[in-house]
N, C-alpha and C positions, 0 to 999 in steps of 0.2 A: 747115253750120257758120257761114254768114254771119249766122244768127239770133242767135248769141251776141254780146251787147253788153257789152264790158268797161267797168267803171268802178271806179276805185280808191277805197277808202274813205278818208275823211279821218283823219289821225292827229294826235294831240296827244302828242308823245313825252314831254314833261315830266310830264304827268298819268299816262301809262302807267308811267313810271319810279317815280313816287311810289306808285302802287298795287302795284307789284311789290316794293317794299322790305319786308323783314320787320318785323313789329311789335316795337317795343322793349319789353322786360320788365325790371322792376326786380328786381335781385338783391342780396341782402345778402351781401357778400363775406366777412363774418365767419363765416358758416355754410357757404358754398359757394364753391368756386373750381374751374374745370374741370381744373386740374392737380393739385388736392388729392386724394390717394388716398381711396377709400371704406373706412372702418374697419368691420369686422364683429366683433361681440362675441357670445359664447355666453351665453345665459341659462338657468340650470338650472331644471328643473321643481320646482314646490312639492311638499312631501312629500305633501300631500293630493290629488295629481293622481289622476284616475281611471285605472283599468286600460285599457290600450290607447292612452293618449296618448303623444306623442313624448317622448323623454328629454331632448331639448334643442331649442332654437329659435334662429334667428338674427335679430338685430335690428340695423339700421343705426345707426351713431352719429350720423347726421344725416338729415334728411328730403330731402336733395338727390336729384335724379334719378340713375338708374344711369348709370355710365360706359359708353358704347356699345362701346368697345374691350374693356373688362373683361367685358362681358356676353357677348361672342363666345366667351370662354374658359369659360363655364359656371361661373364662380367659381373656376377652377383655373388657376394659372399653370404652364405646362409646365416651366419651369426649376425652380420650387419643387417640382413633382412629382418630377423626377429627383433633386433633392437629398434630398427626404424618402425616396425609395425607397432611395437609397444609405445613408442614415442608418439606415433600418430593417433593412437587410441586415447592417450592421456588427456588431450584437450577436450575429447568428447564427454568427459565426466562433468557433470553439473557442478557448479561452484558450491551450491548448498550441500550436495552429497559429500563433497570433499571436506567442507567445513564440519559437517556432522561427524564424519569419521575421525577427524582430528580431535574434536571435542570428546568423542567417546573414548578414543585411545588415551587421552589425557586423564579422563576420569578413572579409567581402568587402571592406569599407572598409579594414580593416587591411592585407589582402594586396594590394589594388589600389593600387600606388604610382605607376603610370604613367597619367597623365591624357591628355585630348585635346590638350594642348599639346606632347606628345612626338611628334616626327616619326618615324614608323615606317620600317622598312627598305624596305617595299614602295614607298614614295614615292621612294626613291633608286635603285631597280632600273633603271628606264628610262633615267635620266640616265647611269648607269655604262655600260650597254650601248651607248648612243649615243656616249659620249666615248672609250672605250677600244676601238679597232678596229684591224684589221690587214689588209694585202693579202697577207701571206705565207701559205703553205700550212700547214695544220694536220694533225695525225694523232690518231687515237683508237683505243683497244683496246676492242673490243666483246666482251662475254661471250656465248658461244654455249651455249645451254641443252642439257641432256642428260636422258635419262630418269631419271637419279638424282634430279633436282630435283622430280619429280612426286610427288604425294601417294600414300602406299601405299593399297592397296585395303582396304576395311573388314574383310575377312576375315583379313588377315595377323595373325600373332602379335605380341604386344608386344615380345618379344625381337628379332624380325626388324626391327621398326620402329626400335628403339633402335640396332641394329647399322647399319642403313641410314643413319640420321641421323649417326652417328659417322663413317661413311665420307665422307658429304657434307661434314662439318665439316673433315675432313682435306684435302678437295679444294677448300676455299674459295678458295685462292689459286693452285691449279694447274689450275683449270678451263680448258676449251677457250676459247681467245680468238682473235679475228680482228682484225688491225690494219688500219685504213683510213688510207691516206696521201693526201696532196695534196688535202685538203679545203679549200674556201673557208670564210670565216667563217660564211656563211649555212648551208652544208652542215653545218658543225660544230654549229651551234645546232639544226638539224633532227635530227641524230643524237642529240643529248642529249635532245631532246623525245621521240624514239622510245624511248630508254631509260626515260624517265619513264613512258611508256605501258606499256612492257613490265613495269615494276615493278608498276603497278596491276593489270595483267592477271594476273601471277603471283600476286599477293596474293589477287585475287578467285577464282582457281582453286585456292586453298589450297596453293600452292607457296611456302611461306614461306622455305625455304632458298634457292631460286632468287632470290627477291626480295632476300635479304640479299647474295647474290653480286653482284647488279647494283649495289647500293649500295657494296659494297666496291670494285668495279672503278672506279666513278665517283670515289670518294674518292681512289683512287690517282692519278687524273689531276691532282689538285691539287698533287702533288709535282713535276709537269713544268713547267719554266719555259723550254722551248726557244723559244717565241715569247713573249717576256716582255711585250711591249706589250699582248698580249691577256689577260694573266693576270687582271686585275680582272673582265673580262667572263666569263671561264671560271669564276671563283669564283661569280659570280651564278648562272650556268646550273646548275652542279653542286649548289650548296647548295639550289636549288629541289627537286632530287631527294631530298636529305637531309631537307628539311622534310616532303616527302610521306611518306617512310618513317617519320619520327618520329610524324606524325599517325596513320598506319595502325596502328602498334604501340600507341600510347596508346589509340586508339579500340577496338582489339581487346580489350585488357585491361579497359577501362571496361565494355564490353559483357558480359564475363564476370562483372563485379561487379554488373550491373544485373538479375540474375535472382534472385528473381521481381519485385522492386521496383527502380525506378531509383535509381542512386547519386546522392546530392545533390552539388551543385557544391563545397560546402565539406566534403567527406568527410575522414575521418581513417583512419589505418592499421587501426583496429579495425573499420571498415566493410567492409574488403576480405576476401573469402573466401580460403581456402587455395589453391584451384585457380588463382585469378588471381595470387596471390603466387608460386606455383610457376612459372607461365608467364612472369611478369615476370623472375624470377631466371634462368630458362632463356635469355632473350634477353640478359641481361647476361653470362652465362657464354659464350654463343656469341661475343659481341663481344670478350670478354677473350681468346679463343683466336686472334684475328687477329694475325699476326706483325708486320706493318709498323706503325710508330708512327702515321703520318698517317691511314690509314684507320681504325685503332682509335680514335684521338682523335675524328675527325669523327663516326663512327657512334655512339659512346657519347654525344657531345654532342647528337646528334640525338634520342636517346631519354632525355635527362636528366630530362625531366618525369615519366617513369615511376617515378622514385625515390619519388614520393608514395605509390605502392602498397606500398612495402616498409618505409620508415622515415620517421619524422617529420622527422628531421634529415638525410635522405639527400642532398638537394640541397646543403645547407649543407656537408656533408663532401666531396661529390664535386667541387664547383667548385674548391677549392684544389688537389686532386690533379691535375685536368686542367690547371690553370694551370701547375703545376710540370712536368707532362709536356711541355708545349710547349717548354720550355727545351732539349729534346733535338733540336729541328729546326734543322738547320744553316743553311738558306737564310733570310736575314732577311725577304725578301718573303713567302715561304710562311708563316713564323712569324707575321708581322704579320696576315695574313688569317686564320690559324687562331685567333689571339686575338680578332679581330673577330667570328668566328662564335661563339666561346664567349661573348663579351659579348652578342651578339644573342640567343642562346638563354637566357642568364642573365637578361636584361631581360624576357623573356617569362614565365619560370617563377618567378623570384625577384628582382624588381627592388629589393627592400629589402637584398639582400646586396651592399652597395657595397664591402666590404673586398676581395672577390675581384676586382672590376672594377679597383680601384685597384692591386692587386698585379699584375694583368695589364698595366696601363699602365706601371708602373715597370719591369717586365721588358722591355717594348717599348723603353723608353728605353735600356736596356743594349745592345740590338742595333744601335743607330745607329753604334757603333764598327765593326761588321762591314761597313758600306757602303763605307768607305774601304779595306777589307781587300783582299788580293790576289785571292781567289777571285771576289769580286763584280766587281772591276775587270776581271778576265780575261773573265768572262762578258759584260760590257758591250761589251768590245772585239770579242769573237767575234760578238755579235749587232748590232754597229754601233749601239749606243744611247748617247746622250749622258747625262751625269749628271743635268742638269736634267729631262730626259724621264723618266729612271728614278725620280727622286724623286717625280714626280707620280703614279707608280703606287701609292705608299703612301697617297695622300690619302684615298681612300674608307675604307680600314681605320682610319687614325689618326683621321679625322673621326668615324667611328662610335664608336670606343672613347671618345674624349673627349666625345662627345655623351652617351653613357651615364653617364660619370662626372660631367659637369657638370649633368645634369638635376636641378633643384631643389637643387643643391649650395650651401652657404653661400659668402659672398664671400671669406672667407680662403683657400679652396681655390685661387681664381684667383691670389692672391698667391704661394701655394706653387708653383703651376705656372710662374709667371713667373720665380721664383728658379731652378727646375730648368732652364728654358730658358737662363738666363744661364750656369749651370754647364756646359751643353753648348755654350757659345760662341754663344748665340742661334741655335740651329738653325732655319733659315727654315721648313722643312717643319713642324716642331713648333709654331713660333710662329703659323703660319698656321692650323693646326687649333685651337689654343687660342682665338684670336680668334673663330673661327667657332662654337665649341662653347659658350662661356659666355654668360650672359645679356647682351644689349646694354648694359643699365644698368651692369653691372660693368665692361665694356670701356670704355664712354664715360667713366667716372669716372677711368680710368687712360690716357686716350688719349695724353697727352703722354709717359708712360713707354713706351708701346708704340712711339711714333714714334722715341724714342731707341734702343730695342732693334732696330727695323727698320734704322735707319742703321748699326748695328754688324754686321748680317748680311752674309754673304758673297754678293755679287751672282751669282757663277758657279753656285752650287748651286740657287738658287730666285729668280726675278726679283723685285725689290723692288716693282714695280708691282702684282704679284699680292697681296703683303702689304698694300699700301695699299688695294687693292680690298676685301680682307676687313675691314680696319679701317673703311672707308667704309660697308660694309653695316651694321655695328653702329651707327655714328654716324647713319645714316639712320633708325634705330629709337629711339635714345635720345640725349639731349642731353648733350654734355660741359659742363664749367664755362664760363660765359659769357666769362670773362676769357681763356680759352685758345682760343676758337673761331677767331679770325683767324690765330693762329700755326699752328694745326692745318691750316687750309686752305692757307696759304702753303707749309708744309713738304710737304704732300701733293702740291700742284700742281707744285712744283719737280721732283718725280720723275715725275709723270704726263706733263708736257709734254715730257720728254726721251725718251719711248718712241718708237722709230722705226717700229715696225710699226703701220700704221693700225688694224688689227683689234685688236691688244692695247691700243692707245691708247684707242679708243672704248669698249672693254669696261670699262676703268677709269674713264674720264672720265664715262661714263653714271652710275656709282655716285656719284661726288662731286658731280654736278649737284644731286642731291636735298639733300645737306648744304648746298650753297651757297644753294639756293632757300629752305631751311628757316630759315636763320639770318641771311641777308644781304639787301641791297637789290638793286634792278635794276642798279646800277653793277657789282657783283661778278658778277652773272649775265650781264650783257652782255659782260664780260671773258672769262668762261668760254666763251660762245658764239663769240666771236671766235677763241679759241684752237682750238675744235673745227673751225670753218670753215677755219682755216689748215692744220690737219693732214689734213682729209678731202677737201679740194678737189683737191690734186695727183693726177694720174692717175685722176681720178674715183673715188677710193677710197670715196666715200660710197655708190656703187652696191652694194657688198658689205656695207653696214652699216645698211640701212634699219630693221631691228628695233630696233637700239640708238638710232638717231636718233629714231625714233618714241617710244621710251621717254623720251628727253630732253624731247620736247615734252609728253608726259603729265605728267612731274614738274613742269615749269614751270607747266602749267595747274592742277596741284593746289594750288600755293601762291600763284599770282598770278591773282586774280579781277578786279582792276581793270584793264580793258583799255586805259584811257588810259595807265597805267604800262607795260603789256605792250608796246603798239605804239610807245611812245616809246623802247624799246630799239633802238639803231641796228642791231643785228645780228640781230634776231628775224626780220624778213622775208627778209634774205639767207640766214638759216638755213633758212627754208622753201623757198627756191629750190633747195636741194640735193636735194629730193624730185623727181627727174626722171621717175620711173616713174609713169604716169598713175594706176594703181589705188592706189598708196601715197599719192600727193599728194592724191587725193580723200579717202582715209581720214583723213589728217591734218587736212584742212580740215573734215571732219565732226566730228572730235573737238573742234576749236576752236569750231565753231558750237554744239555741244551744251553746252560749258562757258559760252559767252556767254549762251545762252538761259536756262540754269539760274541764273546768278549775276548777270546784269545786271538789277537791280531797277528802276531808274529809266530812263525814256526818255533818249536821248542825242542831241546834235547836234554832238558833238566831231568836227571834220573829220578828225583823225588816226584815230579809231576808224572813222568812216564809210568813208574811203578804203581802209583795210586790210580791213574786213569786206566791202566791195564786191568787192575783189580776190579774197578767199577764196570768196565766194559765186559769183563769175563762174567761178572754177576748177571748182566743183562743177557749175555749169550747163553749162559747155562740155564736160564729160565725158559728157553725155547724148547718145546717138545712137540709131539705129534698133535696135541690139542690146541696149540697156539694158533691164533688167527693170522691170516696172511698179512693183514694190515699191521699187526703188532710186530711180526717178523720184519716187515719192510721198514717200520719206524725204528726198530732197534738197529737194523743194518745201516740205515742212513746216519744214525748218531755215531756208530763205531767208525764208519767211513770218514765222517767229519773229523774224528780224532786222528785217524791214520794220516789224513792229509796235513794235519798240523804238526807232524813229527818230522824233523829234519836234523840230520847230523852234519850238515854242511859238506865239507870235502871228505869227511870220513865215510866213504861210500860202503866200505866193508861192514861198518857198524850199522848202517842203514839196512843193508841186506840181512844182517843177523836179526835185526828187529822184525823184518818182514817174515823171516823163517819162524820166529817165535809167535808172531801174530797169526800165521797160517795154522800152527798147531792149536792156538787158543780159540780161534773163531772158525773152526772147520765146519760148523753146522749152518752157517749163514753164507749162502752162495754169493750174494752181492758183495760181501766183504772180501771173499776170495778173488772175485773179478777185480776189485779195486787193488788188491795186493799185486796181482799180475800186472796191472797198468802201472803201479808204482815201481815195480822192478824194471819194467821196460823203459820207463822214464829215467830210471837210475842208469841204465845202460847207455841211453842216448846222452845223458848229462856227462857221463864218463867220456864218450866220444867227443863231445863239445870241448871239454877241458883239455883233452889230448889233441884237439884239432884234427881228428880223423886218423892220426898216426899212433896206434897203440904200442905200448911197450910190452914186454913179456908179462909183466905183472897185470897191467890193465886188460890185456888180451885174455888172460886167464879169468879175470874178474867178470868180463862181459860174457864169457862162456858159462860161468857159474850162474849169472843172471838168466841166461837162456835155459840152463838146466832147471832152474827154479820154476820157470814158466812151463817147461815141458812136463815136469812132474805134477804141477798143480792143475793144469787144464783138464786132464782126464777125470778129475774128481767132480767136475761141474755136471749138473744134470741137464741143463739147457743145451740142446744140440747147436743152436745158433750162437750161443755164447762161446761154445768150444770152437766152432768154425771161424768166427770173427777173431778170436784170440789166437788161434793157430796162425792165421794169416798175418795178423798184426805182429805177433812175436817173430814170425819168419821175416817180415820186413825189417824189424829192428835188428835181427841177427845179420841180415844182409848189409845193413848200414854200418855194422861193426865188423865187417869182413869175416864173419863166422859162417862160412859157406856150408859146411857139413851140418851145422845146427839149423841153418835156414832150410836146407834140403829136407831135414827130418820133420820140421814143422809143416812144410808144404805137403809132403807125402802123407803126413798124419791127417791133414785137412781133407785131402782127396779120399783117403781111405774111409772116412766116416760119412761121406755124402750118402751112401745107401741107407744110413740110419735115420735120415731126415724123414719125419712122418708126413703123411699127406695133409694133415691139418694140425694147427697149434693153437694154444689158448692165448689170446691177446686181450688184456683188460677184462678177463672173465668170459670172453666170447670166443667160440671156435672159428678160426679163419684158415683159409687155404694157405699152405706154406710155400706155394709155388712162386709167388712174387718175391718173397724173402730169399729163396734159394737162387733165383735168377739174379737178384742184386748182388749176392755173394759171389756167384760165378763170374759175373762181369768184373767185379773188383779183383778177383783172383787172376783173371786173364790179363788185366792190365799190369799186374805184378810180374807175371811170367816173362814179360819182355826183357827184364833186366836180370833174370835168373839164369846163370850159366848152366849148360848141360853137365851132368855128372859123367866123368870119363868112362865109367864102367856100365852105364845104363843106356847108351845109345843116344841118337839124335832126337831131340824134342820129347824126351820120355815123360816129362811132367805134363806136357800138353796132351800127348796121346793117352796118358793115364787118366787125365781129367775127362777127355772125350769118351773114353771107354766107360767110365763110371756114369756119365750122363746117358750113354746109350743103354746101359743096363738098368738104370733107375726106373722105377715104376711110376710114371707120370699119370696125371689125371686123364680120364677119358675125354676125347674131343679137345685135347690140349695141344697147342703149338709150341710149348715151352722148350722141348728138346731141340726142335728145328731152330728156334730163336737163339739157343746157345750156339748152334753151328754157324748161324749168321754172325753172331758176335765174335766167334773165333777167327773169321776171315780177316778182319782188320788187324788182329794180333799177328797172324801169319804174314800178312803183307808188310807190316812194320818190321818183322824179323828178317825180311829179305832185303832190307835197305843197307846201304854201305855204312851209313851213320844212323844210329838209333835216335828216336825223338827225345829220349831221356835216359839217363844212366846214373849209377851210384858211384861216387868217388872211390877209387882204389879197388873197385870190383870189375873184373873183366867179364863183360857179357858175351853173348854168342857172336856179336859183330867182331870182337877181337879174337875169340877162340877159332872161329872158322874163316874169318877174313874174306868173306864173299866166295867161299869154296863152291864150285858148281854142283858138287854132290849134295851139299847142304841145301842149296837153293832148289835142287831137283826134289829133295824130300819135302820141302815146304810146298812146292807146286803140286806134287802128287796128293798131299794131304788136303790141299785146297780143292782139288778136283773131286776128291772123294766126298768132301763136305757138300760141295755144290750139287753133286749127284744125289746125295741124300735129300737135300732141300727140294730139288726138282721132282724127285719121286713123291715127296709129301705133297707138293703142289698138284701133281696129277691126281693123287688120291682125293684131295679136297675138291677137285673139279668134278668128281663123279657124284658128289652130293650137292644138290641145289641149295641146301640150307647152309653150306659152308663157303659159299661164294664170297661173302664179305671177308672172312678170314683169309681166303686164298688171295684176294686182292691186296689186303694189308701186308701179308707175308711177301708177296711178289714185289711190292713197292720197296719193302725193307731190303730185299736182296738186290734190287736195281740200284738203290742208293749206295750199297756197299761196293758194287761193281763200278759205279761211277766214280767213287772217291778213291778206291784202292786198286782197281783192275786196270790193266793196260789195254785200252779199247782200240789200240792200233791193230790188235789181233782181230781179224774179221769175225771169227767164230764167237769171240767174247763180246764183240760189238753187237753181233746179231742177237746173242742171248739177252743183252741189255734191252734191245728194242722189243724183243718178244716179252720180256718181263714188264716193260712199260705198258704194252698193249694189254697184257693179261690183267694188270692192276686196274686198268680203266675199262675193262671189257663189260663189267656189270654196273658201271656208273657209281660205285661206292667211294671212289677216291675223291677227296675234296679238291674242287677246282682251284681254290686259292693256293693250296700247297703245290699243285701241279704247275700253275703259272709261275710261281716263284722258283720252282725247280728248273723250269725251262730257261728263265732269265739268268739263273746262276750258271747253267751250262753254256749259254751264249757268252756270258762274261768270261768264263774260263777259256772258251775257244779263241778269245782274242790274245791269249798268252802265246808267245812264240813256240813253246814246246807242247801246246795243247790244241794246235790247229785242226788235228784230226777229229775233234769233237764237232766241228762244223757239219761234217757229213752225218754224224750220228743224230744231231739235234734236228736235222731236216726230216728224219724218219720218225721223229716223235710227234705225235699228233694228239690234240685234246679231243675227247669224245664227250658229247653232251650226255646228261643223265637220262636213263631210259625210264 
């Protein structure tokens, strides 16, 4: 190996750069532009064209070269192809089908009067079940099935079947029943669900009468108000069964009409066959035979949609009749919910029939007089229920009825409703539902009138703060007249601030905070916050109101994006102090940080903002502990980093550095934040260099050294080895750029010294991966930096290069790995570049080794000796690989890499070096693993270089390089 004598070839980088530049070509932009589309025109063949010639030919509108992107599409744009395909398919549709679709869509549009802006009953179900609960014991009558309900055998006579069915109908309400007592609320709900399942099973087994009996028995439960507080939830549970029954009956008749072809959605009575009509009539006759009013009403309402099979105007005629029948129900609460169910079904099957809905509501108004009647009052005394609590039981029913009436209703209807409320003495329950049902724009325009009506309401029946809460919800969505806004706020807050219960107070105050933020300044918002603190601090009432307090913060952040204004509110930070629970406090801090990062466009140095944000970020940081999930740590770190990036003190660089020092002490437990601080300080040093245009004064030189010291102190505290390596290198590069040679030397030596600490594997996105590729990337980057690093006068020639190579040699690499030898191959181009008279790149005002040594022969001799040592190590490794047949592919790849380095950086006029290059070429091709395409291009490149005046010696070398076929 000692026979190999290395000598780097001389390089003229400027001349090489000139040769590598593409040749300039004159282009007439009038004819061609790279962004101009290529136009293709079809030229028809002349009449005299001979037989067999093409019918058309394509000619380009310009002689410009083809667009390489368009050529990949073979002249066809995939989007245009799809459009053309759909266009060609369109005429294939029959005219009748097209006309039918248009007619169907038109009819659907006429019938579909309920749009996505309508809040369906399903969205209210969960709220009602959660709100209306009870601890009292409940009872339920369960229907016990008998053999009578089973389907007759196929062989029975028709008369027997009819007689059996008639007997079953007589027994509909006298069937076997079992009363279950002392049920909890959950047990009751479970029993109702069991009945729902029994209904489905009976229907599936063709026991239709049994299914009807179950529905009737469930409907009877709606006449029971023995546990009156639970009635709204009972209504929800039982109407689920009614809805299931209605769907089963409708789907059954629909299926009978769909044989042999499916029934269209917009069918008419003429499309229904006689069998389906008879079955449908049979169901209505069965229901008509039910003796009790309430089950008969509910069950017929459940199958109201089936009237479509019998009569075009069946639904329109049935709704008024059912509405009138409800007048026979004596209990006003039961009647109200029956009307609500009828409106619910009506909105599903005939939303355009608003007359019946209005009649339903006006009948409901007439029942309000019954509430103060003797029977209702006696019932309330017996069940120990206060009048205000009893009135809230009506809310779901009245709210739903009014929602159906007010849906897309004209504005004059609201005026009519307000007049009716006044006639009823401003009934608070009704007024509350009116404000919640009509469009917020209509309510906001009459806000002052509503406030006057609220003042005249009776406080005992329905608390006024609930009424102001409903008004506030409308005003949060729509704006009242500007001249009335302050009066509205003052009148509302007079009532809100007098609420004694902290929970009732915060529920109402939370609503009006949005109105205040929407229309007023920080002064009014600060006043509201002070009042909230005053009410919620005694007895630590805030601990039971965290969701509402969080909502207040969210609403403030929605309207106040200027954080200098936000933090100048005296009561904002004290308001945050009410969040004593750690998880809630951190969540609030996160929401503030997210808004800050999103809306803070310009960097800030405002001390009010900085102090407040540091406090908020510190709260997030201090919540991190050993049990904190990695995702939460990462999320908190990203938010804090976003804040750090938005801090700028302009030209006051010392103040910026002081901020980073304080931030390092504050956020020491979040490693990504420390990494960002190091980047910030490095950027600060480079900004100082830019301002000074590379020529530091004594003061700025001391400052950039302080920046280097900051990084040098902070980097060792990082746990990630690759973060430390990359930051040592980056900080060393920054120190070099600022002429801090001793600091740069310290950074680079520190990076070399920790290479032995790199583990064999590291965790990347939760998976263990080999660290080898990451370490090789770092070493290559490090080697490229060493070209401009001058040698230390006390440590000898190339001490950093030698130190790095020694560390690489001593490092424990993976078995069967070529990584160490690849580092040696990568070091050869660096050493070759160091031997040039002029380096490829340099740092202004920093004297590299080219200046220090000035081409000293001793320096060049040291470089050559080191290169020969490295080549010897590489060749020894190649020999070792040759002894193992399984390593021949690795041997070929490594040999080709070394050949490429010799070709690019070695002086091949040296016969021994030239012979080594030929041997490496042959070795790389010996086993046929080298890609032929790469080999051919390499030979072409060598031949091209050989044409240069100073590279003619390559002609002899290239003649000895042969391509070998794959074995």
